[in-house]
VEXDREN-2710 file (C-alpha; in Angstrom, 1 decimal):
% VEXDREN-2710
k/r/px/py/pz
1/MET/12.8/-8.1/-9.0
2/VAL/11.8/-10.5/-11.8
3/ASP/9.6/-8.0/-13.6
4/ALA/12.4/-5.3/-13.5
5/PHE/14.9/-7.8/-15.0
6/TYR/12.4/-8.7/-17.7
7/ASN/11.7/-5.0/-18.4
8/THR/15.5/-4.4/-18.4
9/TYR/15.0/-1.4/-16.0
10/PRO/13.0/-0.6/-12.9
11/ILE/9.4/-0.1/-13.8
12/LEU/8.5/3.6/-13.6
13/TYR/5.3/5.4/-12.5
14/ALA/4.8/9.1/-12.9
15/ASP/5.1/9.7/-9.2
16/VAL/8.8/8.8/-9.4
17/THR/9.4/12.4/-10.6
18/THR/8.4/13.8/-7.3
19/TYR/10.5/11.3/-5.3
20/ILE/13.6/11.9/-7.4
21/ALA/13.4/15.7/-7.5
22/ASN/12.6/16.3/-3.8
23/GLY/15.1/13.7/-2.7
24/PHE/17.9/15.4/-4.4
25/ASP/16.7/19.0/-3.8
26/LEU/15.9/18.2/-0.2
27/GLN/12.5/19.9/-0.3
28/THR/9.4/18.4/1.3
29/PRO/6.7/17.7/-1.3
30/PHE/3.4/19.4/-0.8
31/ASP/1.4/16.2/-1.2
32/ARG/3.5/13.6/0.5
33/PRO/6.3/13.2/3.2
34/ILE/9.9/13.5/2.2
35/THR/10.8/10.1/3.7
36/TYR/10.7/7.9/0.5
37/CYS/12.4/10.8/-1.4
38/LEU/15.4/10.5/1.0
39/PHE/15.2/6.7/0.8
40/LEU/15.5/6.9/-3.0
41/ARG/18.4/9.2/-2.9
42/LEU/20.3/7.2/-0.2
43/PHE/19.8/3.8/-1.8
44/SER/20.4/5.1/-5.3
45/LEU/23.9/5.9/-3.9
46/ASN/23.3/9.5/-4.6
47/GLY/22.2/9.1/-8.2
48/LEU/24.2/6.1/-9.3
49/SER/21.3/3.8/-10.1
50/LEU/17.6/3.1/-9.5
51/TRP/18.4/-0.6/-9.5
52/THR/19.9/-0.3/-6.0
53/VAL/16.7/1.3/-4.8
54/ILE/14.4/-1.6/-5.8
55/PHE/17.1/-4.0/-4.6
56/ALA/17.0/-2.4/-1.1
57/GLN/13.2/-2.5/-0.8
58/SER/13.1/-6.1/-2.2
59/PHE/15.8/-7.1/0.3
60/ILE/13.7/-5.7/3.2
61/LEU/10.6/-7.5/2.0
62/SER/12.5/-10.8/1.6
63/TYR/13.9/-10.4/5.1
64/LEU/10.3/-10.0/6.5
65/ILE/9.0/-13.0/4.6
66/PHE/11.8/-15.1/6.0
67/ARG/11.1/-13.7/9.5
68/LEU/7.4/-14.4/9.2
69/SER/8.2/-17.9/8.0
70/LYS/10.4/-18.5/11.1
71/THR/7.5/-17.3/13.2
72/LEU/5.2/-19.8/11.6
73/PHE/7.4/-22.8/11.2
74/GLY/9.9/-22.4/14.0
75/ASP/12.6/-25.1/14.0
76/ALA/11.0/-26.7/11.0
77/LEU/11.9/-23.8/8.8
78/ASN/13.4/-24.9/5.5
79/LYS/15.1/-21.9/3.8
80/PHE/14.8/-23.5/0.4
81/ILE/11.1/-23.8/0.8
82/VAL/10.8/-20.1/1.7
83/LEU/13.0/-19.3/-1.3
84/ALA/10.6/-21.4/-3.4
85/ILE/7.6/-19.5/-2.0
86/ILE/9.3/-16.1/-2.8
87/ALA/10.0/-17.3/-6.3
88/PHE/6.4/-18.5/-6.7
89/LEU/5.1/-15.1/-5.5
90/SER/7.5/-13.2/-7.8
91/ILE/6.3/-15.1/-10.9
92/PHE/2.7/-15.8/-10.3
93/THR/1.5/-12.7/-8.3
94/SER/1.7/-8.9/-8.4
95/LEU/4.6/-8.9/-5.8
96/SER/7.4/-8.4/-8.3
97/TRP/5.7/-5.6/-10.2
98/THR/5.2/-3.7/-7.0
99/ALA/8.7/-4.3/-5.7
100/SER/10.2/-3.4/-9.0
101/GLN/8.9/0.2/-8.9
102/PRO/10.9/3.0/-7.2
103/ILE/7.8/4.4/-5.5
104/SER/6.5/4.0/-1.9
105/ASP/3.8/1.4/-2.7
106/ILE/5.9/-1.5/-1.5
107/PHE/6.1/-0.1/2.0
108/THR/2.5/-0.8/2.7
109/PRO/2.9/-4.6/2.7
110/ILE/6.3/-4.1/4.4
111/LEU/4.5/-2.2/7.1
112/LEU/1.9/-4.9/7.5
113/LEU/4.4/-7.8/7.6
114/ALA/6.6/-6.0/10.2
115/SER/3.5/-5.4/12.3
116/VAL/2.4/-9.0/12.1
117/VAL/5.9/-10.4/13.0
118/LEU/6.0/-8.1/16.0
119/LEU/2.5/-8.9/17.1
120/ILE/2.5/-12.7/16.9
121/GLY/6.1/-13.6/16.5
122/ASN/8.8/-14.0/19.2
123/PRO/11.9/-12.3/17.8
124/ASN/14.9/-11.8/19.9
125/LYS/15.8/-8.3/21.2
126/LYS/18.1/-7.4/18.3
127/GLU/15.5/-8.6/15.7
128/ARG/12.8/-6.7/17.6
129/TRP/14.7/-3.4/17.3
130/TRP/15.2/-3.9/13.6
131/LEU/11.5/-4.7/13.1
132/TYR/10.5/-1.6/15.1
133/LEU/12.8/0.5/12.9
134/ILE/11.3/-1.0/9.7
135/PHE/7.8/-0.3/11.1
136/LEU/8.7/3.3/11.9
137/LEU/10.3/4.1/8.5
138/SER/7.6/2.3/6.6
139/THR/4.9/4.3/8.4
140/ALA/6.7/7.5/7.5
141/MET/6.8/6.6/3.8
142/HIS/3.2/7.6/3.0
143/LEU/0.5/9.8/4.4
144/SER/-2.1/7.0/4.3
145/HIS/0.0/4.9/6.7
146/ILE/-1.0/6.9/9.7
147/SER/-4.7/6.2/9.4
148/TYR/-3.8/2.7/8.3
149/ASN/-1.9/2.0/11.5
150/ILE/-4.5/3.5/13.7
151/VAL/-7.4/1.6/12.3
152/PHE/-5.4/-1.7/12.1
153/LEU/-4.1/-1.5/15.6
154/LEU/-7.5/-0.4/17.1
155/VAL/-9.2/-3.4/15.5
156/VAL/-6.4/-5.8/16.6
157/ASN/-6.8/-4.5/20.2
158/LEU/-10.6/-4.8/20.0
159/ILE/-10.3/-8.4/18.9
160/ARG/-7.8/-9.1/21.6
161/SER/-10.0/-7.4/24.3
162/LEU/-13.1/-9.4/23.3
163/ARG/-11.0/-12.6/23.5
164/PHE/-11.8/-13.5/19.9
165/PHE/-9.6/-16.2/18.3
166/ARG/-7.6/-16.4/21.5
167/PHE/-5.7/-13.3/20.5
168/ARG/-5.0/-12.4/24.1
169/GLU/-2.7/-15.5/24.3
170/VAL/-0.8/-14.6/21.2
171/ILE/-0.6/-10.8/21.0
172/ARG/1.1/-8.7/23.7
173/LEU/-0.6/-5.4/24.7
174/GLN/2.8/-3.8/25.2
175/THR/3.6/-4.3/21.5
176/ILE/0.3/-2.6/20.4
177/PHE/1.2/0.4/22.6
178/ILE/4.7/0.6/21.2
179/LEU/3.4/0.5/17.6
180/PHE/0.9/3.3/18.4
181/GLY/3.8/5.3/19.8
182/LEU/5.9/4.8/16.7
183/THR/3.0/5.8/14.5
184/ILE/2.7/9.1/16.4
185/ILE/6.4/9.7/16.0
186/ALA/6.1/9.1/12.2
187/LEU/3.2/11.5/12.1
188/SER/5.4/14.3/13.3
189/SER/7.5/13.9/10.1
190/MET/4.6/14.5/7.8
191/LEU/2.4/17.1/9.4
192/SER/3.3/19.7/6.9
193/ALA/2.4/17.6/3.8
194/MET/-0.7/16.4/5.5
195/ALA/-1.9/19.9/6.2
196/LYS/-1.3/21.0/2.6
197/SER/-2.9/18.0/0.9
198/ARG/-5.6/16.2/2.8
199/HIS/-8.4/18.6/1.9
200/VAL/-7.7/18.0/-1.9
201/PHE/-7.5/14.2/-1.7
202/PHE/-10.7/13.9/0.4
203/MET/-12.6/16.3/-1.9
204/GLY/-11.5/14.3/-4.9
205/ALA/-12.9/11.2/-3.2
206/MET/-16.2/13.1/-2.5
207/SER/-16.4/14.0/-6.1
208/GLU/-15.9/10.4/-7.3
209/HIS/-18.4/9.2/-4.8
210/GLY/-21.1/11.7/-5.9
211/ILE/-21.3/13.3/-2.5
212/LEU/-19.9/16.6/-3.7
213/LYS/-22.4/17.0/-6.5
214/THR/-25.3/16.3/-4.1
215/PHE/-23.9/18.9/-1.6
216/LEU/-23.4/21.6/-4.2
217/ASP/-26.9/21.0/-5.7
218/GLU/-28.4/21.7/-2.3
219/HIS/-26.3/24.6/-1.2
220/CYS/-25.2/26.6/-4.3
221/GLU/-28.5/28.6/-4.3
222/THR/-27.7/29.9/-0.8
223/THR/-23.9/29.9/-0.6
224/ASN/-21.5/31.3/-3.1
225/TYR/-18.9/28.5/-3.3
226/GLN/-16.4/28.7/-6.1
227/LEU/-17.0/25.1/-6.7
228/CYS/-20.6/25.9/-7.8
229/ALA/-19.2/27.0/-11.2
230/TYR/-18.1/23.4/-11.8
231/LYS/-20.8/21.4/-10.1
232/ASP/-22.3/20.2/-13.4
233/ASP/-18.9/19.2/-14.8
234/LEU/-17.2/17.5/-11.9
235/PRO/-14.6/14.8/-12.8
236/LYS/-15.8/11.3/-12.4
237/ARG/-12.6/10.0/-10.9
238/ALA/-10.8/11.4/-7.9
239/PHE/-7.4/11.4/-9.6
240/GLU/-8.8/13.6/-12.3
241/PHE/-10.3/16.0/-9.8
242/VAL/-6.9/16.2/-8.0
243/TRP/-4.4/16.2/-10.9
244/ASP/-6.1/17.3/-14.1
245/ALA/-4.7/20.6/-15.3
246/ASN/-8.2/21.6/-16.4
247/GLY/-9.9/20.4/-13.2
248/PRO/-11.6/22.5/-10.5
249/VAL/-8.5/22.5/-8.2
250/ASN/-6.2/24.2/-10.8
251/LYS/-9.0/26.5/-12.1
252/MET/-9.6/27.7/-8.5
253/GLY/-6.0/28.6/-7.9
254/GLY/-4.4/25.4/-6.6
255/TRP/-4.1/23.4/-3.4
256/LYS/-3.5/26.3/-1.1
257/ALA/-6.2/28.5/-2.6
258/THR/-8.8/25.9/-2.2
259/GLU/-8.0/24.9/1.4
260/GLU/-10.5/27.1/3.2
261/GLU/-13.5/26.3/1.0
262/PHE/-12.8/22.6/0.7
263/ASN/-12.4/22.3/4.5
264/ALA/-15.6/24.1/5.1
265/ILE/-17.6/21.8/2.8
266/ILE/-15.9/18.7/4.2
267/TYR/-16.7/19.8/7.8
268/GLN/-20.4/20.3/6.9
269/THR/-20.7/16.8/5.3
270/LEU/-19.0/15.2/8.3
271/THR/-21.3/16.8/10.8
272/ASN/-24.6/16.4/9.0
273/PRO/-26.4/13.0/9.6
274/LYS/-27.6/12.9/6.0
275/TYR/-24.1/13.3/4.5
276/ILE/-22.5/11.0/7.2
277/PHE/-24.8/8.3/5.8
278/LEU/-23.8/9.1/2.3
279/HIS/-20.1/8.9/3.3
280/VAL/-20.6/5.5/5.0
281/LYS/-22.5/4.2/2.0
282/ALA/-19.9/5.4/-0.5
283/SER/-17.1/4.0/1.6
284/VAL/-18.6/0.5/1.7
285/ALA/-19.2/0.6/-2.1
286/ALA/-15.8/1.9/-2.9
287/THR/-14.1/-0.6/-0.5
288/TYR/-15.8/-3.4/-2.3
289/GLU/-14.8/-2.0/-5.6
290/GLN/-11.1/-1.8/-4.5
291/PHE/-11.2/-5.5/-3.5
292/LEU/-11.8/-6.3/-7.2
293/LYS/-9.1/-4.1/-8.5
294/PHE/-5.5/-5.5/-8.4
295/LYS/-4.2/-5.5/-12.0
296/ILE/-0.5/-4.7/-12.6
297/ASN/0.6/-2.2/-15.2
298/ASP/-1.7/0.5/-13.9
299/SER/-0.5/3.6/-15.7
300/ASN/3.0/2.3/-16.2
301/ILE/3.1/4.0/-19.6
302/PRO/6.1/4.9/-21.8
303/PHE/7.8/8.1/-20.9
304/PRO/9.3/9.5/-24.1
305/LYS/11.6/12.4/-24.6
306/GLY/10.0/15.6/-23.4
307/SER/8.1/13.9/-20.5
308/LEU/8.9/14.9/-16.9
309/VAL/10.1/11.4/-16.1
310/TYR/12.5/11.5/-19.0
311/GLU/13.9/14.8/-17.9
312/ARG/14.4/13.5/-14.3
313/ILE/16.4/10.5/-15.6
314/ILE/18.6/12.8/-17.7
315/ASN/19.2/15.2/-14.8
316/TYR/19.7/12.8/-12.0
317/PHE/20.5/9.3/-13.5
318/PRO/22.3/10.2/-16.8
319/GLY/24.3/7.0/-16.7
320/GLU/21.1/5.0/-17.0
321/LEU/19.5/6.9/-19.9
322/ASP/20.2/4.1/-22.5
323/GLN/18.7/1.4/-20.2
324/PHE/15.7/3.6/-19.6
325/GLU/15.1/4.3/-23.2
326/GLN/15.6/0.7/-24.3
327/SER/13.3/-0.8/-21.6
328/LYS/10.3/-2.7/-22.7
329/GLN/8.1/-0.1/-20.8
330/ASN/9.5/2.7/-22.9
331/ARG/9.2/0.7/-26.1
332/ASP/5.6/0.1/-25.2
333/GLU/6.1/-3.7/-25.0
334/LEU/4.2/-4.5/-21.8
335/SER/1.0/-5.7/-23.5
336/PHE/1.8/-9.2/-22.1
337/THR/0.6/-8.0/-18.7
338/THR/-3.0/-8.4/-19.9
339/ASN/-2.6/-12.2/-19.9
340/LEU/-0.6/-12.1/-16.7
341/ASN/-3.5/-10.3/-15.0
342/TYR/-5.9/-13.1/-15.9
343/LEU/-3.4/-15.6/-14.4
344/TYR/-3.0/-13.5/-11.2
345/ARG/-6.8/-13.4/-10.8
346/VAL/-7.0/-17.2/-11.0
347/VAL/-4.1/-17.5/-8.5
348/VAL/-5.9/-15.2/-6.1
349/LEU/-9.2/-17.2/-6.4
350/VAL/-7.5/-20.5/-5.9
351/SER/-5.6/-19.0/-2.9
352/ILE/-8.8/-17.9/-1.2
353/ALA/-10.2/-21.4/-1.6
354/GLY/-6.9/-22.8/-0.2
355/ILE/-6.9/-20.6/2.8
356/VAL/-10.5/-21.6/3.7
357/LEU/-9.5/-25.3/3.3
358/TRP/-6.4/-25.0/5.5
359/ILE/-8.4/-23.3/8.3
360/PHE/-10.5/-26.5/8.5
361/VAL/-8.0/-29.3/7.9
362/LEU/-4.9/-28.2/9.8
363/LYS/-4.2/-29.8/13.1
364/LYS/-5.3/-27.7/16.2
365/GLN/-1.8/-26.4/17.2
366/LYS/-0.9/-25.4/13.7
367/ARG/-4.3/-24.0/12.9
368/ARG/-4.2/-21.6/15.9
369/LYS/-1.1/-19.8/14.6
370/PHE/-2.3/-20.0/11.0
371/ASN/-5.7/-18.5/11.9
372/SER/-4.1/-15.7/13.8
373/LEU/-1.8/-14.9/10.9
374/THR/-4.8/-15.1/8.4
375/ILE/-6.9/-12.7/10.5
376/LEU/-4.1/-10.1/10.7
377/ILE/-3.2/-10.4/7.0
378/ILE/-6.8/-10.2/5.8
379/LEU/-7.4/-7.3/8.2
380/GLY/-4.4/-5.5/6.7
381/ILE/-5.7/-6.0/3.2
382/VAL/-9.2/-4.8/4.2
383/VAL/-7.9/-1.7/5.9
384/ASN/-5.8/-0.8/2.9
385/ALA/-8.8/-1.2/0.6
386/TRP/-11.0/0.9/2.9
387/GLY/-8.4/3.7/3.3
388/SER/-7.5/3.9/-0.4
389/ALA/-11.1/3.8/-1.6
390/THR/-12.6/6.1/1.0
391/PHE/-10.0/8.9/1.2
392/SER/-8.6/8.7/-2.3
393/ASN/-9.9/6.4/-5.1
394/ALA/-10.2/2.7/-6.0
395/ILE/-7.5/1.9/-8.5
396/ASP/-5.6/-1.3/-9.5
397/ARG/-2.2/-0.1/-8.2
398/PHE/-3.5/0.1/-4.6
399/GLY/-4.9/-3.4/-4.8
400/ALA/-1.9/-4.9/-6.6
401/LYS/0.5/-3.9/-3.8
402/MET/-1.4/-6.1/-1.2
403/ILE/-3.3/-8.9/-3.0
404/TRP/-0.2/-11.1/-3.3
405/LEU/-0.4/-11.7/0.5
406/LEU/-3.3/-14.1/-0.1
407/PRO/-1.2/-16.5/-2.2
408/LEU/1.5/-16.2/0.5
409/LEU/-1.1/-17.3/3.1
410/ALA/-2.2/-20.2/1.0
411/ALA/1.4/-21.3/0.5
412/TYR/2.0/-21.2/4.2
413/GLY/-1.1/-23.2/4.8
414/LEU/0.0/-25.9/2.3
415/CYS/3.5/-26.1/4.0
416/LEU/1.9/-26.5/7.4
417/TYR/-0.4/-29.2/6.1
418/LEU/2.6/-31.1/4.6
419/LEU/4.6/-30.7/7.8
420/SER/1.7/-32.1/9.8
421/LYS/2.1/-35.3/8.0
422/ASP/5.4/-35.7/9.8
423/LYS/5.2/-37.7/13.0
424/LYS/7.6/-35.3/14.6
425/ASP/6.0/-32.8/16.9
426/ILE/6.9/-29.4/15.5
427/ASN/6.9/-26.3/17.7
428/ILE/5.5/-23.6/15.4
429/ARG/5.8/-20.9/18.0
END
């Protein structure tokens, strides 16, 4: 929570308005599940403070980092070293910025860490139940987590089945099946929001990738799509297509009114070999672009009087209005993050080099567990980049919430290397 303390208030993003309003009004949003809305209301103590919300999600994350450290170091675990790692991550990576925002972003790395501990760890029965609960709730926090889990677990099972990296010895098939089952249960909580929104988000991605323009150029002469009226003025970014008040979605009557036409176009592009190739090509390019985007302070702008965020704070958190108004964010004093982003990029590059080094220099027993952890974490980062860029858009916020996991891996590798200097045989299982 370092960044929130420095800001003197939790760092806000425009989406917080939806989470606050729907959590207190108990209405399912049309574009996301209600789960995080309820989480925000519960852990804000029914409107007492947003500080307790970011404390709760930071506490869960810290617990998982400790539990993952126990998985890796076993009896050699030094809690002060883990605290030092968390402090390092909070100051020199994007971790604190993500954890300091009362939006659902932080639950993607929470979801990944819970999965990893369950897959390669050996928690006792009580811990396992807590981890399964965290996994289930984290999955239900965001629509993208369903496809994220499915792809992640399928690839993990594929690696295990092909006997790559000795995964069969480390990962239990039963755990994979349980995680699949919990994903299906979480899906049931968001079917309504998914049905209302997926066509708009995917069409926004098609617009950003240029696929929609190609399709309309070829079909508007023979088919009278409403979108044809906007084909020469399509927004360049997906978020503009989806949210711009002057964009095609709003001009065509909104999310519900566009559902039939958008779904028809999407279906045609996903069943035509030419457009399937364009989708794959665009997905690869967008995923690569997402890998390079992980700056903090992505649209964390001031929210002055008259803005919807300001109105939500007045209505639901009136006791924090002074803190909110006097925060560095609302006084537009976050320009220092430009220099921080340069620092974070250097930390990530050094971490990548460090991870490669530890893979080669660690002793065999320690290298086996570190390699398994590295594969799972990097796979989780890749799946996040692919899902975000393919079905939505490549933006810094989606990268920042995951990229800090690379410095975490590098720090683990360093600790294992230093422990290997000890003559004592350490059981890292």
